[in-house]
Backbone as CSV, one residue per row, in Angstrom:
resi,resn,N_x,N_y,N_z,CA_x,CA_y,CA_z,C_x,C_y,C_z
1,MET,48.343,55.003,60.922,49.290,55.844,60.180,50.373,55.587,61.116
2,PRO,51.416,54.702,60.421,52.699,54.722,61.399,53.053,56.636,62.486
3,TYR,53.843,55.799,63.862,54.357,56.959,64.168,55.733,57.574,63.440
4,ASP,55.661,59.117,63.974,56.600,59.811,63.115,58.118,59.545,64.037
5,GLU,59.334,58.276,63.609,60.220,57.994,63.955,60.916,59.020,64.064
6,ARG,61.238,59.980,63.461,62.362,61.235,63.316,61.806,61.986,64.874
7,LEU,60.475,62.197,65.102,59.917,63.009,65.904,60.630,62.397,67.417
8,THR,60.229,61.049,67.471,60.334,59.911,68.148,62.089,60.544,68.657
9,GLU,62.623,60.081,68.075,64.036,60.140,67.982,64.656,62.120,68.577
10,ARG,63.796,62.780,68.239,64.164,64.234,69.106,63.949,64.143,70.447
11,VAL,62.741,63.839,70.428,62.613,63.176,71.900,63.498,62.433,72.650
12,LEU,64.014,61.588,72.473,64.626,60.710,73.310,66.061,61.526,73.233
13,ASP,66.463,62.537,72.092,67.592,63.015,72.156,67.472,64.132,73.185
14,ILE,66.524,64.885,73.702,66.498,65.527,74.680,65.961,65.180,76.066
15,LEU,65.563,63.828,76.123,65.670,63.123,77.168,67.284,62.255,77.870
16,GLY,68.041,62.636,76.707,69.315,62.278,77.096,69.318,60.191,77.400
17,ALA,70.278,60.659,78.658,70.659,59.755,79.340,69.869,59.587,80.529
18,GLU,68.393,60.088,80.896,68.070,60.117,82.060,67.930,58.418,82.112
19,PRO,68.256,58.169,83.505,68.208,56.792,83.762,67.218,55.700,83.569
20,THR,65.968,56.394,83.941,64.392,55.530,84.166,64.154,55.761,82.999
21,LEU,64.431,55.990,81.732,63.668,55.861,80.498,63.801,55.002,79.908
22,VAL,62.149,54.678,79.415,61.778,53.880,78.493,60.775,54.142,77.606
23,GLU,60.946,53.488,76.373,60.354,53.961,75.421,59.372,52.375,74.970
24,LYS,58.365,52.658,75.392,57.033,51.452,75.033,56.451,51.909,73.816
25,LYS,55.821,50.583,72.933,54.986,51.114,71.909,53.972,50.669,72.435
26,MET,53.126,51.727,72.104,51.751,51.550,72.134,50.536,52.441,71.446
27,PHE,49.066,52.252,71.473,48.354,53.000,71.211,48.560,53.317,69.816
28,GLY,49.827,52.289,68.614,49.684,52.397,67.633,51.258,53.631,67.597
29,GLY,51.832,54.111,68.904,52.618,54.594,68.477,54.090,54.456,69.481
30,VAL,54.385,55.726,70.007,55.392,55.462,71.072,55.315,55.807,72.374
31,ALA,55.263,55.739,73.605,55.211,56.143,74.826,56.713,56.123,75.454
32,VAL,56.762,57.361,76.002,57.814,57.856,76.554,57.474,57.653,78.255
33,MET,58.436,56.867,79.091,58.178,56.393,80.357,59.552,56.943,81.506
34,LEU,59.270,58.027,82.132,60.165,58.294,83.298,59.154,57.429,84.412
35,GLN,60.586,56.595,85.066,59.958,56.166,86.340,59.089,55.170,86.505
36,GLY,58.896,54.763,85.429,57.477,53.694,85.307,55.967,54.998,85.121
37,ASN,56.413,56.291,84.069,55.173,57.026,84.479,55.284,57.586,82.894
38,MET,53.982,58.026,82.290,54.316,58.268,80.721,54.128,59.779,80.988
39,ALA,55.200,60.270,80.293,55.863,61.751,80.169,55.578,62.286,78.671
40,CYS,55.415,61.407,77.987,55.254,61.733,76.774,55.356,60.911,75.278
41,GLY,54.733,60.778,74.411,54.546,60.183,73.485,54.718,60.792,72.397
42,VAL,55.084,59.696,70.955,53.733,59.832,69.795,53.281,59.855,68.839
43,LEU,51.860,60.136,68.684,51.349,59.331,68.056,51.490,59.890,66.472
44,GLY,51.360,59.038,65.594,51.120,59.307,64.180,52.315,60.498,63.956
45,ASN,52.159,61.663,63.841,53.451,63.185,63.810,52.752,64.295,64.623
46,ASP,52.177,63.853,65.654,51.788,64.693,67.083,52.560,64.139,68.146
47,LEU,52.760,65.025,69.180,53.506,64.734,70.286,52.366,64.848,71.223
48,MET,52.487,64.145,72.115,51.670,63.840,73.319,52.545,64.334,74.396
49,VAL,51.651,64.986,75.361,52.404,65.693,76.771,51.643,65.697,77.524
50,ARG,51.934,65.011,79.092,51.426,64.800,80.175,51.667,66.398,80.407
51,VAL,50.894,67.295,81.150,50.995,68.201,82.158,50.309,68.197,83.639
52,PRO,51.016,68.947,84.180,50.023,69.199,85.278,48.830,69.639,85.188
53,LYS,48.355,69.340,86.150,46.335,70.154,85.894,46.274,71.202,86.238
54,ASP,47.146,71.496,87.353,46.913,73.170,87.200,47.201,74.088,85.950
55,GLU,48.407,73.375,85.375,49.008,74.209,83.585,47.910,73.689,82.562
56,TYR,47.050,73.001,82.321,46.408,72.186,81.621,45.738,72.992,81.131
57,GLU,44.917,74.118,81.514,44.106,75.036,80.635,45.211,75.999,80.154
58,ALA,46.007,76.495,80.801,46.825,77.496,79.680,47.526,77.072,78.750
59,ALA,48.036,75.312,78.868,48.276,74.416,77.677,47.884,74.650,76.557
60,LEU,46.460,74.829,76.642,45.738,74.615,75.384,45.496,76.048,74.357
61,THR,45.927,76.914,75.580,46.274,78.427,74.843,46.813,78.733,73.765
62,LYS,47.982,77.612,73.956,49.393,77.908,73.226,49.016,77.120,71.765
63,PRO,49.928,77.915,70.449,49.968,77.113,69.516,50.101,76.187,69.329
64,HIS,49.216,75.582,67.625,49.363,74.225,67.579,49.000,73.187,69.328
65,VAL,48.078,73.916,70.247,48.115,72.547,70.826,46.460,72.595,70.905
66,ARG,46.088,70.889,71.342,44.893,70.631,71.183,44.339,69.752,72.524
67,GLU,42.836,69.522,72.779,43.159,68.737,73.902,43.357,67.122,73.255
68,MET,43.862,66.613,73.565,43.846,64.591,73.843,42.701,63.800,73.800
69,ASP,42.280,63.728,72.800,40.734,63.313,72.603,40.950,61.767,71.925
70,PHE,42.121,60.888,72.560,42.054,60.071,72.177,40.656,58.313,72.355
71,THR,39.888,58.709,73.306,39.038,57.381,73.299,37.538,57.798,73.062
72,GLY,37.788,59.803,72.520,36.420,60.053,72.107,35.934,60.974,73.493
73,ARG,36.466,60.831,74.651,36.521,62.283,75.779,38.019,63.089,76.126
74,PRO,37.857,64.153,76.219,39.208,64.836,76.371,39.703,64.416,77.431
75,MET,41.054,64.002,77.684,41.946,63.412,78.804,42.790,64.722,79.753
76,ARG,41.766,65.137,80.394,42.304,66.185,81.018,43.874,65.530,81.629
77,GLY,45.259,66.781,81.874,46.257,66.183,81.892,47.163,65.748,80.778
78,TRP,46.341,66.358,79.781,46.940,65.481,78.439,46.613,66.300,77.300
79,ILE,48.204,66.749,76.280,47.697,68.050,75.331,48.349,67.000,74.164
80,VAL,48.182,67.531,73.128,48.886,67.198,71.660,49.030,68.348,70.932
81,VAL,49.981,68.334,70.978,51.128,69.104,70.251,51.085,69.039,68.629
82,GLY,50.706,69.539,67.830,50.704,69.229,66.259,52.255,69.539,65.830
83,PRO,52.127,68.901,64.108,53.732,68.963,64.051,54.236,70.496,63.659
84,ASP,53.322,71.538,63.715,53.701,72.809,63.159,54.052,73.547,65.035
85,GLY,54.169,72.996,66.084,54.402,72.996,67.305,55.865,72.437,68.089
86,THR,56.259,71.899,66.812,57.626,71.056,67.343,58.751,71.371,66.743
87,ASP,58.931,72.727,66.729,60.313,73.128,66.284,61.277,72.727,67.396
88,ASP,62.419,73.381,67.314,63.427,72.773,68.441,63.354,72.939,69.692
89,ALA,63.111,74.253,69.726,62.562,75.193,70.927,61.893,74.713,71.643
90,THR,60.673,74.743,70.686,59.441,74.167,71.500,59.384,72.659,71.810
91,LEU,59.616,72.225,71.128,59.520,70.487,71.362,60.493,70.191,72.937
92,GLU,61.464,70.702,73.137,62.540,70.864,73.963,61.357,70.998,75.537
93,ASP,61.022,72.224,75.143,60.096,73.091,76.372,59.004,72.248,76.754
94,TRP,58.093,71.551,75.643,57.246,70.121,75.939,57.737,68.855,76.477
95,VAL,58.968,68.229,75.649,59.430,67.419,76.429,59.582,67.717,78.137
96,ALA,60.230,68.389,78.044,60.463,69.105,79.451,59.629,69.070,80.280
97,THR,58.499,69.987,80.422,57.406,69.245,80.916,56.792,68.544,81.215
98,GLY,56.681,67.748,80.081,55.869,66.292,80.481,57.030,65.389,81.726
99,ALA,58.412,65.500,81.356,59.436,64.508,81.914,59.345,65.265,83.553
100,ALA,58.707,66.662,83.868,59.355,67.249,85.045,57.844,66.247,85.505
101,TYR,56.511,66.374,85.053,55.696,66.152,85.845,55.484,64.513,86.307
102,ALA,56.141,63.569,85.134,56.468,62.120,85.673,57.319,62.049,86.294
103,LEU,58.324,62.772,86.393,59.402,62.874,87.793,58.974,63.366,89.050
104,SER,57.969,63.704,88.965,57.161,64.360,90.547,56.042,63.520,90.790
105,LEU,55.994,62.382,90.277,55.303,61.476,90.593,56.018,60.259,91.227
106,PRO,55.499,59.416,92.137,55.970,57.982,92.829,56.154,57.199,91.667
107,PRO,57.484,56.799,91.814,57.901,55.702,90.739,56.905,54.432,90.695
108,LYS,56.643,53.828,90.079,55.591,52.579,89.623,56.652,51.344,89.465
């Protein structure tokens, strides 16, 4: 299944002119990297978001959110937000969460 290009455009629009932003095709989708660290991405019509480990459990309680289980094992620190959870305001919050976490890490 190809990735949702419109969702990808919306994510990139939210991040705007972030100088370290790199869009990279991987996993059959698109990863959004900041300072060389993956912040979020689009796989199919889902949004993948990197969240701080201490916020992971709380993030899983939000509507339309599930564990990221890309390899058959849940990836702690990563969540998947389904299409119903990507209205404009919610998408902006999730992208900001992923971006803040990626930018808090040492550059690669």
